[in-house]
PDB file of N, CA, C and O in Angstrom, chain B, residues numbered from 101:
ATOM      1  N   MET B 101      23.131  80.934  -9.778  1.00  0.00           N
ATOM      2  CA  MET B 101      23.212  80.094 -10.953  1.00  0.00           C
ATOM      3  C   MET B 101      23.477  78.654 -10.498  1.00  0.00           C
ATOM      4  O   MET B 101      24.481  78.369  -9.845  1.00  0.00           O
ATOM      5  N   ASP B 102      22.561  77.761 -10.855  1.00  0.00           N
ATOM      6  CA  ASP B 102      22.722  76.346 -10.534  1.00  0.00           C
ATOM      7  C   ASP B 102      23.459  75.653 -11.671  1.00  0.00           C
ATOM      8  O   ASP B 102      23.060  75.714 -12.834  1.00  0.00           O
ATOM      9  N   VAL B 103      24.523  75.009 -11.302  1.00  0.00           N
ATOM     10  CA  VAL B 103      25.296  74.240 -12.275  1.00  0.00           C
ATOM     11  C   VAL B 103      25.095  72.771 -11.959  1.00  0.00           C
ATOM     12  O   VAL B 103      25.329  72.328 -10.835  1.00  0.00           O
ATOM     13  N   LYS B 104      24.660  72.020 -12.959  1.00  0.00           N
ATOM     14  CA  LYS B 104      24.454  70.588 -12.768  1.00  0.00           C
ATOM     15  C   LYS B 104      25.619  69.836 -13.380  1.00  0.00           C
ATOM     16  O   LYS B 104      25.999  70.053 -14.531  1.00  0.00           O
ATOM     17  N   TYR B 105      26.167  68.955 -12.580  1.00  0.00           N
ATOM     18  CA  TYR B 105      27.283  68.138 -13.034  1.00  0.00           C
ATOM     19  C   TYR B 105      26.787  66.729 -13.307  1.00  0.00           C
ATOM     20  O   TYR B 105      25.894  66.238 -12.616  1.00  0.00           O
ATOM     21  N   PRO B 106      27.356  66.079 -14.305  1.00  0.00           N
ATOM     22  CA  PRO B 106      26.936  64.689 -14.562  1.00  0.00           C
ATOM     23  C   PRO B 106      27.340  63.795 -13.399  1.00  0.00           C
ATOM     24  O   PRO B 106      28.378  63.990 -12.767  1.00  0.00           O
ATOM     25  N   GLN B 107      26.495  62.816 -13.139  1.00  0.00           N
ATOM     26  CA  GLN B 107      26.783  61.875 -12.072  1.00  0.00           C
ATOM     27  C   GLN B 107      27.818  60.873 -12.571  1.00  0.00           C
ATOM     28  O   GLN B 107      27.629  60.223 -13.599  1.00  0.00           O
ATOM     29  N   ILE B 108      28.890  60.763 -11.840  1.00  0.00           N
ATOM     30  CA  ILE B 108      29.950  59.829 -12.210  1.00  0.00           C
ATOM     31  C   ILE B 108      29.891  58.657 -11.240  1.00  0.00           C
ATOM     32  O   ILE B 108      30.002  58.834 -10.026  1.00  0.00           O
ATOM     33  N   ILE B 109      29.719  57.478 -11.780  1.00  0.00           N
ATOM     34  CA  ILE B 109      29.660  56.278 -10.955  1.00  0.00           C
ATOM     35  C   ILE B 109      30.921  55.466 -11.217  1.00  0.00           C
ATOM     36  O   ILE B 109      31.148  54.980 -12.325  1.00  0.00           O
ATOM     37  N   LEU B 110      31.726  55.331 -10.188  1.00  0.00           N
ATOM     38  CA  LEU B 110      32.936  54.535 -10.309  1.00  0.00           C
ATOM     39  C   LEU B 110      32.584  53.066 -10.123  1.00  0.00           C
ATOM     40  O   LEU B 110      31.797  52.714  -9.244  1.00  0.00           O
ATOM     41  N   LYS B 111      33.160  52.230 -10.939  1.00  0.00           N
ATOM     42  CA  LYS B 111      32.869  50.802 -10.861  1.00  0.00           C
ATOM     43  C   LYS B 111      33.913  50.106  -9.996  1.00  0.00           C
ATOM     44  O   LYS B 111      35.113  50.362 -10.094  1.00  0.00           O
ATOM     45  N   SER B 112      33.413  49.225  -9.155  1.00  0.00           N
ATOM     46  CA  SER B 112      34.300  48.453  -8.281  1.00  0.00           C
ATOM     47  C   SER B 112      35.031  47.405  -9.117  1.00  0.00           C
ATOM     48  O   SER B 112      34.598  47.073 -10.220  1.00  0.00           O
ATOM     49  N   PRO B 113      36.141  46.885  -8.591  1.00  0.00           N
ATOM     50  CA  PRO B 113      36.832  45.797  -9.302  1.00  0.00           C
ATOM     51  C   PRO B 113      35.908  44.604  -9.559  1.00  0.00           C
ATOM     52  O   PRO B 113      36.013  43.944 -10.593  1.00  0.00           O
ATOM     53  N   GLN B 114      34.999  44.328  -8.608  1.00  0.00           N
ATOM     54  CA  GLN B 114      34.048  43.227  -8.777  1.00  0.00           C
ATOM     55  C   GLN B 114      33.122  43.497  -9.965  1.00  0.00           C
ATOM     56  O   GLN B 114      32.860  42.596 -10.762  1.00  0.00           O
ATOM     57  N   GLN B 115      32.628  44.727 -10.088  1.00  0.00           N
ATOM     58  CA  GLN B 115      31.767  45.078 -11.215  1.00  0.00           C
ATOM     59  C   GLN B 115      32.534  45.001 -12.529  1.00  0.00           C
ATOM     60  O   GLN B 115      32.004  44.523 -13.532  1.00  0.00           O
ATOM     61  N   GLN B 116      33.769  45.465 -12.529  1.00  0.00           N
ATOM     62  CA  GLN B 116      34.589  45.411 -13.740  1.00  0.00           C
ATOM     63  C   GLN B 116      34.833  43.965 -14.171  1.00  0.00           C
ATOM     64  O   GLN B 116      34.796  43.656 -15.362  1.00  0.00           O
ATOM     65  N   LEU B 117      35.079  43.093 -13.220  1.00  0.00           N
ATOM     66  CA  LEU B 117      35.298  41.679 -13.529  1.00  0.00           C
ATOM     67  C   LEU B 117      34.040  41.054 -14.129  1.00  0.00           C
ATOM     68  O   LEU B 117      34.121  40.324 -15.118  1.00  0.00           O
ATOM     69  N   LEU B 118      32.881  41.336 -13.537  1.00  0.00           N
ATOM     70  CA  LEU B 118      31.626  40.785 -14.055  1.00  0.00           C
ATOM     71  C   LEU B 118      31.328  41.312 -15.455  1.00  0.00           C
ATOM     72  O   LEU B 118      30.826  40.573 -16.301  1.00  0.00           O
ATOM     73  N   GLU B 119      31.635  42.586 -15.706  1.00  0.00           N
ATOM     74  CA  GLU B 119      31.444  43.134 -17.047  1.00  0.00           C
ATOM     75  C   GLU B 119      32.345  42.437 -18.053  1.00  0.00           C
ATOM     76  O   GLU B 119      31.926  42.165 -19.178  1.00  0.00           O
ATOM     77  N   ALA B 120      33.574  42.146 -17.658  1.00  0.00           N
ATOM     78  CA  ALA B 120      34.499  41.445 -18.555  1.00  0.00           C
ATOM     79  C   ALA B 120      34.003  40.027 -18.842  1.00  0.00           C
ATOM     80  O   ALA B 120      34.129  39.538 -19.965  1.00  0.00           O
ATOM     81  N   GLN B 121      33.441  39.370 -17.831  1.00  0.00           N
ATOM     82  CA  GLN B 121      32.938  38.004 -18.002  1.00  0.00           C
ATOM     83  C   GLN B 121      31.713  37.964 -18.911  1.00  0.00           C
ATOM     84  O   GLN B 121      31.552  37.028 -19.695  1.00  0.00           O
ATOM     85  N   HIS B 122      30.846  38.979 -18.809  1.00  0.00           N
ATOM     86  CA  HIS B 122      29.592  38.980 -19.571  1.00  0.00           C
ATOM     87  C   HIS B 122      29.670  39.806 -20.852  1.00  0.00           C
ATOM     88  O   HIS B 122      28.760  39.760 -21.680  1.00  0.00           O
ATOM     89  N   GLY B 123      30.752  40.557 -21.015  1.00  0.00           N
ATOM     90  CA  GLY B 123      30.962  41.279 -22.263  1.00  0.00           C
ATOM     91  C   GLY B 123      30.061  42.469 -22.484  1.00  0.00           C
ATOM     92  O   GLY B 123      29.874  42.892 -23.625  1.00  0.00           O
ATOM     93  N   ARG B 124      29.492  43.029 -21.419  1.00  0.00           N
ATOM     94  CA  ARG B 124      28.644  44.217 -21.575  1.00  0.00           C
ATOM     95  C   ARG B 124      28.501  44.951 -20.256  1.00  0.00           C
ATOM     96  O   ARG B 124      28.903  44.454 -19.204  1.00  0.00           O
ATOM     97  N   ASP B 125      27.925  46.139 -20.327  1.00  0.00           N
ATOM     98  CA  ASP B 125      27.742  46.969 -19.144  1.00  0.00           C
ATOM     99  C   ASP B 125      26.854  46.251 -18.129  1.00  0.00           C
ATOM    100  O   ASP B 125      25.758  45.802 -18.465  1.00  0.00           O
ATOM    101  N   LEU B 126      27.327  46.146 -16.898  1.00  0.00           N
ATOM    102  CA  LEU B 126      26.623  45.390 -15.866  1.00  0.00           C
ATOM    103  C   LEU B 126      25.274  46.014 -15.511  1.00  0.00           C
ATOM    104  O   LEU B 126      24.298  45.294 -15.302  1.00  0.00           O
ATOM    105  N   ALA B 127      25.210  47.333 -15.442  1.00  0.00           N
ATOM    106  CA  ALA B 127      23.952  48.005 -15.108  1.00  0.00           C
ATOM    107  C   ALA B 127      22.888  47.707 -16.163  1.00  0.00           C
ATOM    108  O   ALA B 127      21.733  47.450 -15.826  1.00  0.00           O
ATOM    109  N   GLN B 128      23.273  47.740 -17.429  1.00  0.00           N
ATOM    110  CA  GLN B 128      22.323  47.437 -18.509  1.00  0.00           C
ATOM    111  C   GLN B 128      21.885  45.979 -18.452  1.00  0.00           C
ATOM    112  O   GLN B 128      20.716  45.670 -18.682  1.00  0.00           O
ATOM    113  N   LEU B 129      22.809  45.096 -18.150  1.00  0.00           N
ATOM    114  CA  LEU B 129      22.504  43.670 -18.073  1.00  0.00           C
ATOM    115  C   LEU B 129      21.519  43.389 -16.941  1.00  0.00           C
ATOM    116  O   LEU B 129      20.526  42.687 -17.134  1.00  0.00           O
ATOM    117  N   VAL B 130      21.800  43.943 -15.758  1.00  0.00           N
ATOM    118  CA  VAL B 130      20.913  43.741 -14.612  1.00  0.00           C
ATOM    119  C   VAL B 130      19.544  44.348 -14.892  1.00  0.00           C
ATOM    120  O   VAL B 130      18.524  43.739 -14.569  1.00  0.00           O
ATOM    121  N   ARG B 131      19.504  45.549 -15.491  1.00  0.00           N
ATOM    122  CA  ARG B 131      18.224  46.187 -15.834  1.00  0.00           C
ATOM    123  C   ARG B 131      17.422  45.316 -16.793  1.00  0.00           C
ATOM    124  O   ARG B 131      16.213  45.161 -16.622  1.00  0.00           O
ATOM    125  N   GLU B 132      18.074  44.752 -17.789  1.00  0.00           N
ATOM    126  CA  GLU B 132      17.391  43.885 -18.754  1.00  0.00           C
ATOM    127  C   GLU B 132      16.824  42.648 -18.064  1.00  0.00           C
ATOM    128  O   GLU B 132      15.662  42.300 -18.272  1.00  0.00           O
ATOM    129  N   TRP B 133      17.637  41.984 -17.247  1.00  0.00           N
ATOM    130  CA  TRP B 133      17.168  40.784 -16.550  1.00  0.00           C
ATOM    131  C   TRP B 133      16.011  41.111 -15.616  1.00  0.00           C
ATOM    132  O   TRP B 133      15.057  40.339 -15.520  1.00  0.00           O
ATOM    133  N   TYR B 134      16.085  42.235 -14.933  1.00  0.00           N
ATOM    134  CA  TYR B 134      15.074  42.591 -13.934  1.00  0.00           C
ATOM    135  C   TYR B 134      13.788  43.094 -14.582  1.00  0.00           C
ATOM    136  O   TYR B 134      12.697  42.651 -14.221  1.00  0.00           O
ATOM    137  N   GLU B 135      13.907  44.016 -15.537  1.00  0.00           N
ATOM    138  CA  GLU B 135      12.723  44.638 -16.125  1.00  0.00           C
ATOM    139  C   GLU B 135      12.140  43.831 -17.278  1.00  0.00           C
ATOM    140  O   GLU B 135      10.937  43.572 -17.298  1.00  0.00           O
ATOM    141  N   ALA B 136      12.953  43.436 -18.218  1.00  0.00           N
ATOM    142  CA  ALA B 136      12.448  42.750 -19.413  1.00  0.00           C
ATOM    143  C   ALA B 136      12.188  41.263 -19.165  1.00  0.00           C
ATOM    144  O   ALA B 136      11.172  40.723 -19.604  1.00  0.00           O
ATOM    145  N   ASP B 137      13.105  40.610 -18.464  1.00  0.00           N
ATOM    146  CA  ASP B 137      12.981  39.173 -18.248  1.00  0.00           C
ATOM    147  C   ASP B 137      12.222  38.824 -16.975  1.00  0.00           C
ATOM    148  O   ASP B 137      11.852  37.668 -16.768  1.00  0.00           O
ATOM    149  N   GLY B 138      11.987  39.828 -16.114  1.00  0.00           N
ATOM    150  CA  GLY B 138      11.201  39.609 -14.899  1.00  0.00           C
ATOM    151  C   GLY B 138      11.909  38.811 -13.813  1.00  0.00           C
ATOM    152  O   GLY B 138      11.257  38.254 -12.930  1.00  0.00           O
ATOM    153  N   MET B 139      13.238  38.750 -13.872  1.00  0.00           N
ATOM    154  CA  MET B 139      13.977  38.022 -12.847  1.00  0.00           C
ATOM    155  C   MET B 139      13.932  38.784 -11.528  1.00  0.00           C
ATOM    156  O   MET B 139      13.852  40.012 -11.513  1.00  0.00           O
ATOM    157  N   SER B 140      13.984  38.047 -10.422  1.00  0.00           N
ATOM    158  CA  SER B 140      14.027  38.684  -9.110  1.00  0.00           C
ATOM    159  C   SER B 140      15.477  39.072  -8.794  1.00  0.00           C
ATOM    160  O   SER B 140      16.413  38.639  -9.466  1.00  0.00           O
ATOM    161  N   GLN B 141      15.635  39.892  -7.760  1.00  0.00           N
ATOM    162  CA  GLN B 141      16.977  40.261  -7.329  1.00  0.00           C
ATOM    163  C   GLN B 141      17.755  39.014  -6.890  1.00  0.00           C
ATOM    164  O   GLN B 141      18.954  38.902  -7.145  1.00  0.00           O
ATOM    165  N   ALA B 142      17.069  38.090  -6.237  1.00  0.00           N
ATOM    166  CA  ALA B 142      17.719  36.853  -5.788  1.00  0.00           C
ATOM    167  C   ALA B 142      18.179  36.014  -6.980  1.00  0.00           C
ATOM    168  O   ALA B 142      19.261  35.429  -6.942  1.00  0.00           O
ATOM    169  N   GLU B 143      17.371  35.951  -8.031  1.00  0.00           N
ATOM    170  CA  GLU B 143      17.744  35.188  -9.226  1.00  0.00           C
ATOM    171  C   GLU B 143      18.944  35.818  -9.926  1.00  0.00           C
ATOM    172  O   GLU B 143      19.844  35.114 -10.384  1.00  0.00           O
ATOM    173  N   ILE B 144      18.951  37.134 -10.006  1.00  0.00           N
ATOM    174  CA  ILE B 144      20.077  37.851 -10.624  1.00  0.00           C
ATOM    175  C   ILE B 144      21.341  37.606  -9.804  1.00  0.00           C
ATOM    176  O   ILE B 144      22.406  37.324 -10.353  1.00  0.00           O
ATOM    177  N   ALA B 145      21.209  37.718  -8.483  1.00  0.00           N
ATOM    178  CA  ALA B 145      22.350  37.503  -7.597  1.00  0.00           C
ATOM    179  C   ALA B 145      22.914  36.098  -7.770  1.00  0.00           C
ATOM    180  O   ALA B 145      24.130  35.913  -7.838  1.00  0.00           O
ATOM    181  N   GLN B 146      22.032  35.117  -7.840  1.00  0.00           N
ATOM    182  CA  GLN B 146      22.479  33.735  -8.013  1.00  0.00           C
ATOM    183  C   GLN B 146      23.201  33.564  -9.344  1.00  0.00           C
ATOM    184  O   GLN B 146      24.236  32.900  -9.411  1.00  0.00           O
ATOM    185  N   ARG B 147      22.663  34.155 -10.392  1.00  0.00           N
ATOM    186  CA  ARG B 147      23.276  34.041 -11.714  1.00  0.00           C
ATOM    187  C   ARG B 147      24.676  34.668 -11.739  1.00  0.00           C
ATOM    188  O   ARG B 147      25.572  34.174 -12.423  1.00  0.00           O
ATOM    189  N   LEU B 148      24.855  35.763 -10.984  1.00  0.00           N
ATOM    190  CA  LEU B 148      26.142  36.454 -10.961  1.00  0.00           C
ATOM    191  C   LEU B 148      27.063  35.963  -9.843  1.00  0.00           C
ATOM    192  O   LEU B 148      28.221  36.371  -9.766  1.00  0.00           O
ATOM    193  N   GLY B 149      26.548  35.090  -8.980  1.00  0.00           N
ATOM    194  CA  GLY B 149      27.354  34.580  -7.879  1.00  0.00           C
ATOM    195  C   GLY B 149      27.552  35.597  -6.767  1.00  0.00           C
ATOM    196  O   GLY B 149      28.611  35.648  -6.143  1.00  0.00           O
ATOM    197  N   LEU B 150      26.524  36.411  -6.522  1.00  0.00           N
ATOM    198  CA  LEU B 150      26.583  37.472  -5.515  1.00  0.00           C
ATOM    199  C   LEU B 150      25.467  37.311  -4.502  1.00  0.00           C
ATOM    200  O   LEU B 150      24.588  36.464  -4.661  1.00  0.00           O
ATOM    201  N   ASP B 151      25.506  38.121  -3.467  1.00  0.00           N
ATOM    202  CA  ASP B 151      24.427  38.182  -2.486  1.00  0.00           C
ATOM    203  C   ASP B 151      23.339  39.116  -3.012  1.00  0.00           C
ATOM    204  O   ASP B 151      23.642  40.097  -3.691  1.00  0.00           O
ATOM    205  N   SER B 152      22.087  38.821  -2.707  1.00  0.00           N
ATOM    206  CA  SER B 152      20.993  39.662  -3.207  1.00  0.00           C
ATOM    207  C   SER B 152      21.058  41.084  -2.657  1.00  0.00           C
ATOM    208  O   SER B 152      20.571  42.010  -3.304  1.00  0.00           O
ATOM    209  N   SER B 153      21.652  41.278  -1.474  1.00  0.00           N
ATOM    210  CA  SER B 153      21.772  42.639  -0.943  1.00  0.00           C
ATOM    211  C   SER B 153      22.725  43.477  -1.798  1.00  0.00           C
ATOM    212  O   SER B 153      22.559  44.692  -1.904  1.00  0.00           O
ATOM    213  N   THR B 154      23.718  42.832  -2.404  1.00  0.00           N
ATOM    214  CA  THR B 154      24.632  43.536  -3.312  1.00  0.00           C
ATOM    215  C   THR B 154      23.873  44.003  -4.546  1.00  0.00           C
ATOM    216  O   THR B 154      24.033  45.144  -4.979  1.00  0.00           O
ATOM    217  N   ILE B 155      23.053  43.133  -5.110  1.00  0.00           N
ATOM    218  CA  ILE B 155      22.264  43.488  -6.281  1.00  0.00           C
ATOM    219  C   ILE B 155      21.303  44.627  -5.943  1.00  0.00           C
ATOM    220  O   ILE B 155      21.163  45.574  -6.716  1.00  0.00           O
ATOM    221  N   SER B 156      20.649  44.535  -4.799  1.00  0.00           N
ATOM    222  CA  SER B 156      19.722  45.576  -4.375  1.00  0.00           C
ATOM    223  C   SER B 156      20.426  46.929  -4.261  1.00  0.00           C
ATOM    224  O   SER B 156      19.917  47.944  -4.738  1.00  0.00           O
ATOM    225  N   ARG B 157      21.591  46.934  -3.630  1.00  0.00           N
ATOM    226  CA  ARG B 157      22.354  48.179  -3.463  1.00  0.00           C
ATOM    227  C   ARG B 157      22.771  48.743  -4.818  1.00  0.00           C
ATOM    228  O   ARG B 157      22.629  49.944  -5.052  1.00  0.00           O
ATOM    229  N   TRP B 158      23.281  47.900  -5.712  1.00  0.00           N
ATOM    230  CA  TRP B 158      23.696  48.359  -7.035  1.00  0.00           C
ATOM    231  C   TRP B 158      22.509  48.908  -7.819  1.00  0.00           C
ATOM    232  O   TRP B 158      22.628  49.929  -8.496  1.00  0.00           O
ATOM    233  N   MET B 159      21.361  48.233  -7.729  1.00  0.00           N
ATOM    234  CA  MET B 159      20.185  48.699  -8.469  1.00  0.00           C
ATOM    235  C   MET B 159      19.765  50.096  -8.004  1.00  0.00           C
ATOM    236  O   MET B 159      19.406  50.945  -8.819  1.00  0.00           O
ATOM    237  N   ARG B 160      19.811  50.324  -6.700  1.00  0.00           N
ATOM    238  CA  ARG B 160      19.498  51.667  -6.189  1.00  0.00           C
ATOM    239  C   ARG B 160      20.504  52.688  -6.710  1.00  0.00           C
ATOM    240  O   ARG B 160      20.121  53.790  -7.104  1.00  0.00           O
ATOM    241  N   GLN B 161      21.781  52.332  -6.714  1.00  0.00           N
ATOM    242  CA  GLN B 161      22.820  53.236  -7.211  1.00  0.00           C
ATOM    243  C   GLN B 161      22.630  53.553  -8.690  1.00  0.00           C
ATOM    244  O   GLN B 161      22.893  54.673  -9.128  1.00  0.00           O
ATOM    245  N   TRP B 162      22.177  52.574  -9.453  1.00  0.00           N
ATOM    246  CA  TRP B 162      21.995  52.754 -10.892  1.00  0.00           C
ATOM    247  C   TRP B 162      20.637  53.345 -11.250  1.00  0.00           C
ATOM    248  O   TRP B 162      20.361  53.580 -12.426  1.00  0.00           O
ATOM    249  N   GLY B 163      19.790  53.588 -10.263  1.00  0.00           N
ATOM    250  CA  GLY B 163      18.482  54.181 -10.524  1.00  0.00           C
ATOM    251  C   GLY B 163      17.474  53.228 -11.136  1.00  0.00           C
ATOM    252  O   GLY B 163      16.551  53.668 -11.821  1.00  0.00           O
ATOM    253  N   ILE B 164      17.627  51.944 -10.907  1.00  0.00           N
ATOM    254  CA  ILE B 164      16.672  50.962 -11.429  1.00  0.00           C
ATOM    255  C   ILE B 164      15.474  50.928 -10.494  1.00  0.00           C
ATOM    256  O   ILE B 164      15.624  50.688  -9.296  1.00  0.00           O
ATOM    257  N   GLN B 165      14.295  51.164 -11.034  1.00  0.00           N
ATOM    258  CA  GLN B 165      13.056  51.195 -10.258  1.00  0.00           C
ATOM    259  C   GLN B 165      12.736  49.794  -9.732  1.00  0.00           C
ATOM    260  O   GLN B 165      12.625  48.845 -10.509  1.00  0.00           O
ATOM    261  N   LEU B 166      12.589  49.672  -8.424  1.00  0.00           N
ATOM    262  CA  LEU B 166      12.299  48.380  -7.825  1.00  0.00           C
ATOM    263  C   LEU B 166      10.808  48.069  -7.900  1.00  0.00           C
ATOM    264  O   LEU B 166       9.968  48.966  -7.837  1.00  0.00           O
ATOM    265  N   ARG B 167      10.497  46.780  -8.035  1.00  0.00           N
ATOM    266  CA  ARG B 167       9.102  46.335  -8.104  1.00  0.00           C
ATOM    267  C   ARG B 167       8.550  46.183  -6.695  1.00  0.00           C
ATOM    268  O   ARG B 167       9.225  45.678  -5.799  1.00  0.00           O
ATOM    269  N   TYR B 168       7.331  46.623  -6.518  1.00  0.00           N
ATOM    270  CA  TYR B 168       6.622  46.437  -5.255  1.00  0.00           C
ATOM    271  C   TYR B 168       5.173  46.085  -5.569  1.00  0.00           C
ATOM    272  O   TYR B 168       4.653  46.473  -6.615  1.00  0.00           O
ATOM    273  N   GLY B 169       4.528  45.363  -4.681  1.00  0.00           N
ATOM    274  CA  GLY B 169       3.089  45.108  -4.784  1.00  0.00           C
ATOM    275  C   GLY B 169       2.655  44.431  -6.056  1.00  0.00           C
ATOM    276  O   GLY B 169       3.065  43.306  -6.338  1.00  0.00           O
ATOM    277  N   ALA B 170       1.819  45.113  -6.836  1.00  0.00           N
ATOM    278  CA  ALA B 170       1.176  44.531  -8.013  1.00  0.00           C
ATOM    279  C   ALA B 170       2.179  44.029  -9.044  1.00  0.00           C
ATOM    280  O   ALA B 170       1.914  43.036  -9.723  1.00  0.00           O
ATOM    281  N   ALA B 171       3.307  44.684  -9.173  1.00  0.00           N
ATOM    282  CA  ALA B 171       4.289  44.266 -10.169  1.00  0.00           C
ATOM    283  C   ALA B 171       4.893  42.908  -9.830  1.00  0.00           C
ATOM    284  O   ALA B 171       5.463  42.251 -10.700  1.00  0.00           O
ATOM    285  N   ARG B 172       4.774  42.484  -8.580  1.00  0.00           N
ATOM    286  CA  ARG B 172       5.334  41.201  -8.167  1.00  0.00           C
ATOM    287  C   ARG B 172       4.300  40.083  -8.190  1.00  0.00           C
ATOM    288  O   ARG B 172       4.654  38.929  -7.947  1.00  0.00           O
ATOM    289  N   LYS B 173       3.052  40.380  -8.469  1.00  0.00           N
ATOM    290  CA  LYS B 173       1.986  39.377  -8.379  1.00  0.00           C
ATOM    291  C   LYS B 173       2.207  38.176  -9.280  1.00  0.00           C
ATOM    292  O   LYS B 173       1.758  37.076  -8.958  1.00  0.00           O
ATOM    293  N   ARG B 174       2.880  38.359 -10.383  1.00  0.00           N
ATOM    294  CA  ARG B 174       3.084  37.234 -11.301  1.00  0.00           C
ATOM    295  C   ARG B 174       3.888  36.128 -10.648  1.00  0.00           C
ATOM    296  O   ARG B 174       3.835  34.984 -11.100  1.00  0.00           O
ATOM    297  N   ARG B 175       4.628  36.436  -9.604  1.00  0.00           N
ATOM    298  CA  ARG B 175       5.464  35.464  -8.937  1.00  0.00           C
ATOM    299  C   ARG B 175       4.748  34.793  -7.770  1.00  0.00           C
ATOM    300  O   ARG B 175       5.260  33.822  -7.214  1.00  0.00           O
ATOM    301  N   LEU B 176       3.586  35.286  -7.395  1.00  0.00           N
ATOM    302  CA  LEU B 176       2.872  34.750  -6.251  1.00  0.00           C
ATOM    303  C   LEU B 176       2.011  33.563  -6.657  1.00  0.00           C
ATOM    304  O   LEU B 176       1.400  33.569  -7.726  1.00  0.00           O
ATOM    305  N   ARG B 177       1.963  32.560  -5.816  1.00  0.00           N
ATOM    306  CA  ARG B 177       1.094  31.402  -6.070  1.00  0.00           C
ATOM    307  C   ARG B 177      -0.288  31.690  -5.518  1.00  0.00           C
ATOM    308  O   ARG B 177      -0.431  32.329  -4.476  1.00  0.00           O
ATOM    309  N   VAL B 178      -1.289  31.223  -6.213  1.00  0.00           N
ATOM    310  CA  VAL B 178      -2.662  31.337  -5.730  1.00  0.00           C
ATOM    311  C   VAL B 178      -3.003  30.029  -5.030  1.00  0.00           C
ATOM    312  O   VAL B 178      -2.911  28.952  -5.620  1.00  0.00           O
ATOM    313  N   ILE B 179      -3.397  30.135  -3.775  1.00  0.00           N
ATOM    314  CA  ILE B 179      -3.756  28.949  -3.010  1.00  0.00           C
ATOM    315  C   ILE B 179      -5.277  28.903  -2.918  1.00  0.00           C
ATOM    316  O   ILE B 179      -5.892  29.820  -2.374  1.00  0.00           O
ATOM    317  N   PRO B 180      -5.896  27.835  -3.450  1.00  0.00           N
ATOM    318  CA  PRO B 180      -7.368  27.759  -3.453  1.00  0.00           C
ATOM    319  C   PRO B 180      -7.938  27.582  -2.065  1.00  0.00           C
ATOM    320  O   PRO B 180      -9.156  27.502  -1.903  1.00  0.00           O
TER     321      PRO B 180
END
């Protein structure tokens, strides 16, 4: 018999502080900025005052699908 337990993600003091500053769940906020607003990990990191590697690690922990290839084309410049 396989028993599935809910995944419990403990929030660091840094995450708790950022949630208090922004007034909402940090994972939802980052997901909205990344998916809906099209911000890059570097832009999100800058807005939150963090390193982009921290944002990348948190996004993986939260199950946020990272953009690769075609999804990033809107940010690329076309050089004639």
